[in-house]
LOLUMFI-748624 format. One line per field, with one value per residue (C-alpha): x, y, z; chain; residue in one letter. Coordinates in nm, 2 decimals, always signed. Layout:
east = [X; ...]
north = [Y; ...]
up = [Z; ...]
guke = [A; ...]
roti = [A; ...]
This chain:
east = [-1.40; -1.14; -0.80; -0.49; -0.19; +0.00; -0.28; -0.30; +0.07; +0.07; -0.22; -0.04; +0.28; +0.10; -0.07; +0.28; +0.41; +0.12; +0.17; +0.54; +0.47; +0.22; +0.47; +0.74; +0.51; +0.40; +0.76; +0.85; +0.56; +0.67; +1.03; +0.90; +0.68; +0.97; +1.18; +0.91; +0.87; +1.24; +1.24; +0.94; +1.11; +1.42; +1.22; +1.04; +1.38; +1.50; +1.17; +1.19; +1.55; +1.45; +1.16; +1.38; +1.62; +1.34; +1.22; +1.57; +1.57; +1.43; +1.19; +1.45; +1.71; +1.44; +1.38; +1.75; +1.78; +1.49; +1.66; +1.98; +1.79; +1.64; +1.89; +1.72; +1.42; +1.25; +1.36; +1.56; +1.37; +1.42; +1.21; +0.93; +0.94; +0.95; +0.63; +0.46; +0.35; +0.41; +0.16; -0.18; -0.48; -0.58; -0.82; -0.69; -0.94; -0.90; -0.83; -0.53; -0.38; -0.13; +0.04; +0.09; +0.38; +0.32; +0.13; +0.29; +0.25; -0.02; -0.22; -0.14; -0.07; +0.26; +0.28; +0.57; +0.76; +0.97; +0.64; +0.50; +0.79; +0.72; +0.35; +0.41; +0.62; +0.33; +0.08; +0.29; +0.31; -0.06; -0.12; +0.12; -0.11; -0.34; -0.29; -0.35; -0.67; -0.82; -0.76; -0.94; -0.83; -1.07; -0.97; -1.23; -0.98; -0.84; -0.50; -0.45; -0.55; -0.21; -0.04; -0.32; -0.32; +0.06; +0.02; -0.25; -0.04; +0.26; +0.09; -0.21; -0.45; -0.79; -0.87; -1.17; -1.08; -1.30; -1.62; -1.69; -1.97; -2.23; -2.32; -2.04; -1.94; -2.29; -2.53; -2.48; -2.73; -2.50; -2.31; -2.00; -2.04; -1.69; -1.58; -1.27; -1.06; -0.93; -1.05; -0.78; -0.91; -0.74; -0.97; -1.24; -1.45; -1.44; -1.44; -1.70; -1.93; -1.66; -1.58; -1.95; -1.99; -1.67; -1.80; -2.13; -1.97; -1.70; -1.41; -1.11; -1.02; -0.67; -0.68; -0.46; -0.58; -0.51; -0.53; -0.89; -1.01; -1.20; -1.09; -1.40; -1.44; -1.08; -0.87; -0.53; -0.42; -0.15; -0.12; -0.02; -0.14; -0.41; -0.50; -0.18; -0.09; +0.28; +0.20; -0.03; +0.23; +0.51; +0.28; +0.18; +0.53; +0.67; +0.38; +0.43; +0.80; +0.74; +0.45; +0.64; +0.94; +0.73; +0.51; +0.82; +0.64; +0.87; +0.82; +1.03; +0.90; +0.90; +1.09; +0.93; +0.90; +0.63; +0.42; +0.48; +0.47; +0.76; +0.94; +1.28; +1.18; +1.04; +1.24; +1.21; +1.08; +1.31]
north = [+6.45; +6.27; +6.20; +6.37; +6.17; +6.27; +6.15; +5.82; +5.76; +5.84; +5.61; +5.32; +5.39; +5.37; +5.04; +4.90; +5.00; +4.84; +4.52; +4.53; +4.58; +4.30; +4.07; +4.16; +4.11; +3.77; +3.67; +3.80; +3.61; +3.29; +3.33; +3.39; +3.08; +2.87; +3.00; +2.92; +2.57; +2.51; +2.61; +2.38; +2.09; +2.15; +2.15; +1.83; +1.65; +1.76; +1.63; +1.31; +1.26; +1.32; +1.08; +0.82; +0.86; +0.81; +0.50; +0.36; +0.37; +0.02; -0.05; -0.28; +0.01; +0.24; -0.01; -0.08; +0.30; +0.28; -0.02; +0.18; +0.46; +0.22; +0.07; -0.28; -0.44; -0.76; -0.93; -0.80; -0.57; -0.81; -1.07; -0.82; -0.78; -1.15; -1.18; -0.89; -0.75; -0.40; -0.44; -0.30; -0.27; +0.00; +0.14; +0.35; +0.45; +0.76; +0.54; +0.37; +0.66; +0.74; +0.40; +0.44; +0.62; +0.58; +0.41; +0.19; +0.24; -0.02; +0.16; -0.06; +0.12; +0.05; +0.05; +0.23; -0.09; +0.07; +0.18; -0.17; -0.30; -0.05; -0.14; -0.51; -0.44; -0.24; -0.50; -0.77; -0.54; -0.50; -0.87; -0.95; -0.77; -1.06; -1.43; -1.70; -1.82; -1.47; -1.42; -1.55; -1.52; -1.51; -1.56; -1.63; -1.57; -1.90; -1.74; -1.71; -2.05; -2.22; -1.94; -1.89; -2.27; -2.26; -1.95; -2.12; -2.44; -2.25; -2.00; -2.19; -1.92; -2.03; -1.97; -1.97; -2.02; -2.07; -1.97; -1.77; -1.92; -1.63; -1.52; -1.70; -1.37; -1.23; -1.52; -1.68; -1.95; -2.10; -2.41; -2.27; -1.93; -1.77; -1.50; -1.33; -1.02; -0.97; -1.05; -1.06; -1.06; -1.07; -0.84; -0.60; -0.67; -1.05; -1.09; -0.82; -1.05; -1.11; -0.74; -0.65; -0.90; -0.78; -0.42; -0.52; -0.67; -0.40; -0.64; -0.47; -0.57; -0.61; -0.63; -0.67; -0.40; -0.35; -0.03; -0.09; -0.15; +0.09; +0.07; +0.17; -0.05; -0.16; -0.07; -0.16; -0.18; -0.39; -0.25; -0.48; -0.70; -0.93; -1.09; -1.30; -1.63; -1.53; -1.18; -1.32; -1.59; -1.35; -1.14; -1.44; -1.58; -1.25; -1.22; -1.58; -1.51; -1.18; -1.31; -1.62; -1.39; -1.14; -1.39; -1.61; -1.92; -2.22; -2.34; -2.35; -2.13; -2.31; -2.16; -1.93; -2.21; -2.37; -2.05; -1.98; -2.26; -2.24; -1.97; -2.07; -2.03; -1.68; -1.39; -1.03; -0.81; -0.57]
up = [-5.64; -5.85; -5.68; -5.81; -5.93; -5.61; -5.39; -5.57; -5.55; -5.18; -5.11; -5.30; -5.11; -4.78; -4.88; -4.98; -4.64; -4.46; -4.65; -4.57; -4.20; -4.20; -4.37; -4.13; -3.83; -3.95; -4.01; -3.66; -3.51; -3.69; -3.56; -3.21; -3.24; -3.35; -3.06; -2.81; -2.96; -2.94; -2.57; -2.51; -2.68; -2.47; -2.15; -2.26; -2.32; -1.98; -1.82; -2.01; -1.89; -1.53; -1.55; -1.70; -1.42; -1.17; -1.35; -1.34; -0.96; -0.88; -0.59; -0.44; -0.44; -0.28; +0.00; +0.05; +0.11; +0.36; +0.53; +0.55; +0.73; +0.97; +1.21; +1.21; +1.06; +1.16; +0.84; +0.54; +0.32; +0.04; +0.22; +0.26; -0.12; -0.18; +0.02; -0.16; +0.17; +0.02; -0.27; -0.20; -0.44; -0.69; -0.43; -0.15; +0.12; +0.33; +0.63; +0.47; +0.27; +0.54; +0.50; +0.12; -0.03; -0.41; -0.69; -0.95; -1.32; -1.33; -1.06; -0.77; -0.44; -0.27; +0.11; +0.29; +0.37; +0.65; +0.81; +0.78; +0.98; +1.26; +1.25; +1.27; +1.59; +1.73; +1.64; +1.82; +2.12; +2.12; +2.07; +2.36; +2.60; +2.59; +2.69; +2.43; +2.60; +2.57; +2.19; +1.89; +1.53; +1.24; +0.88; +0.62; +0.33; +0.21; +0.14; +0.52; +0.63; +0.63; +0.81; +1.07; +1.14; +1.21; +1.42; +1.63; +1.66; +1.80; +2.02; +2.14; +2.03; +1.91; +1.54; +1.32; +0.95; +0.65; +0.84; +1.15; +1.36; +1.38; +1.73; +1.92; +2.09; +2.14; +2.21; +2.55; +2.46; +2.20; +2.30; +2.14; +2.30; +2.35; +2.59; +2.47; +2.53; +2.18; +1.83; +1.56; +1.20; +0.86; +0.67; +0.80; +0.50; +0.47; +0.85; +0.91; +1.10; +1.36; +1.36; +1.42; +1.70; +1.87; +1.85; +2.00; +2.30; +2.32; +2.26; +2.10; +1.74; +1.58; +1.21; +0.90; +0.66; +0.29; +0.10; +0.01; +0.37; +0.60; +0.96; +1.14; +1.45; +1.44; +1.74; +1.61; +1.24; +1.09; +0.73; +0.45; +0.17; +0.31; -0.03; -0.07; +0.10; +0.11; +0.25; +0.52; +0.57; +0.66; +0.88; +1.09; +1.09; +1.24; +1.48; +1.59; +1.66; +1.84; +2.04; +2.16; +2.26; +2.44; +2.63; +2.69; +2.56; +2.58; +2.22; +1.91; +1.63; +1.29; +1.00; +0.76; +0.51; +0.73; +0.69; +0.32; +0.07; -0.18; +0.01; -0.11; -0.47; -0.43; -0.58; -0.49; -0.78; -0.95]
guke = [A; A; A; A; A; A; A; A; A; A; A; A; A; A; A; A; A; A; A; A; A; A; A; A; A; A; A; A; A; A; A; A; A; A; A; A; A; A; A; A; A; A; A; A; A; A; A; A; A; A; A; A; A; A; A; A; A; A; A; A; A; A; A; A; A; A; A; A; A; A; A; A; A; A; A; A; A; A; A; A; A; A; A; A; A; A; A; A; A; A; A; A; A; A; A; A; A; A; A; A; A; A; A; A; A; A; A; A; A; A; A; A; A; A; A; A; A; A; A; A; A; A; A; A; A; A; A; A; A; A; A; A; A; A; A; A; A; A; A; A; A; A; A; A; A; A; A; A; A; A; A; A; A; A; A; A; A; A; A; A; A; A; A; A; A; A; A; A; A; A; A; A; A; A; A; A; A; A; A; A; A; A; A; A; A; A; A; A; A; A; A; A; A; A; A; A; A; A; A; A; A; A; A; A; A; A; A; A; A; A; A; A; A; A; A; A; A; A; A; A; A; A; A; A; A; A; A; A; A; A; A; A; A; A; A; A; A; A; A; A; A; A; A; A; A; A; A; A; A; A; A; A; A; A; A; A; A; A; A; A; A; A; A; A; A; A; A; A; A; A]
roti = [M; A; K; T; N; K; E; T; V; T; E; N; A; E; K; D; I; D; K; K; V; E; K; E; T; A; E; E; A; K; I; N; K; K; A; K; L; A; K; L; L; E; K; A; K; K; L; E; K; S; V; Q; E; V; K; E; V; S; L; K; E; K; L; E; E; E; E; G; E; K; K; E; T; L; I; P; M; E; D; Y; L; K; A; S; I; H; L; G; T; R; V; I; T; P; D; M; R; K; Y; V; Y; R; R; R; A; D; G; L; A; V; F; N; T; A; L; L; D; D; M; L; R; E; G; A; D; Y; L; A; K; F; D; P; K; N; I; I; V; V; C; K; R; E; A; G; W; K; A; V; A; K; F; A; E; V; T; G; I; R; T; Y; A; K; K; Y; P; A; G; I; L; T; N; T; Q; L; E; D; F; V; E; T; E; L; V; F; I; C; D; P; W; L; D; K; N; A; L; N; D; A; N; I; V; H; V; P; V; L; S; V; C; D; T; N; N; F; T; K; G; V; D; K; V; I; P; G; N; N; K; S; A; K; S; L; G; I; I; F; Y; L; L; T; K; L; Y; V; E; K; K; K; I; D; V; E; V; P; P; I; Q; D; F; I; E; G; W; D; N; L; V; A; P; K]
């Protein structure tokens, strides 16, 4: 049946209205989209500003704040920074996660330096439970040889650097068999033979542990960078001082320069 003129006019009017509504809806959606985008940009700028403010807080300032919160540290926090004791690796094991407070932009883990100071004290207390004749120190990593040698010279504690003679704790038939009450190692991984032997004969183990170390078999942990000569140097310098004080050994402790080569030229990172 053919449409009347009235019906045709009505239909065309409805189509015009529909098109108008669609156009208005599209324009409204476009306006809403622009408004939402403006809000997102505003939030992004605020976030960028807050991130920039965080970046501008230097690690040194952060540690100075920690130092202010702690009444007294073994050495100034700046010296800990100079020695890079606070710098871990890009790997953080579940065992060492509790000692880490953040990651740097390059992925390196950063130890809680105030906590390191506490743990060094605890490590020294633990070490002081044993007499020099009943302790051996094992350090396969070359970075620690200088500091360990000086530590041994001052305290009289026997050390095995470069290479640990296999079986000296477990094989009584060996000429160099050793009976000891404490094994102190610089790295549970590199010094694993000494760690395993100590566990076999049930001798407690004290160890410097980095963020990538597992602590199974270790009885007392001293967290810190165990890859760097200056870091191991400051650890053994402080342990030497504290051990001599606690054991009342009548000997003069050499300055830190004797433990860390080029100490006076080191600068704390910004």
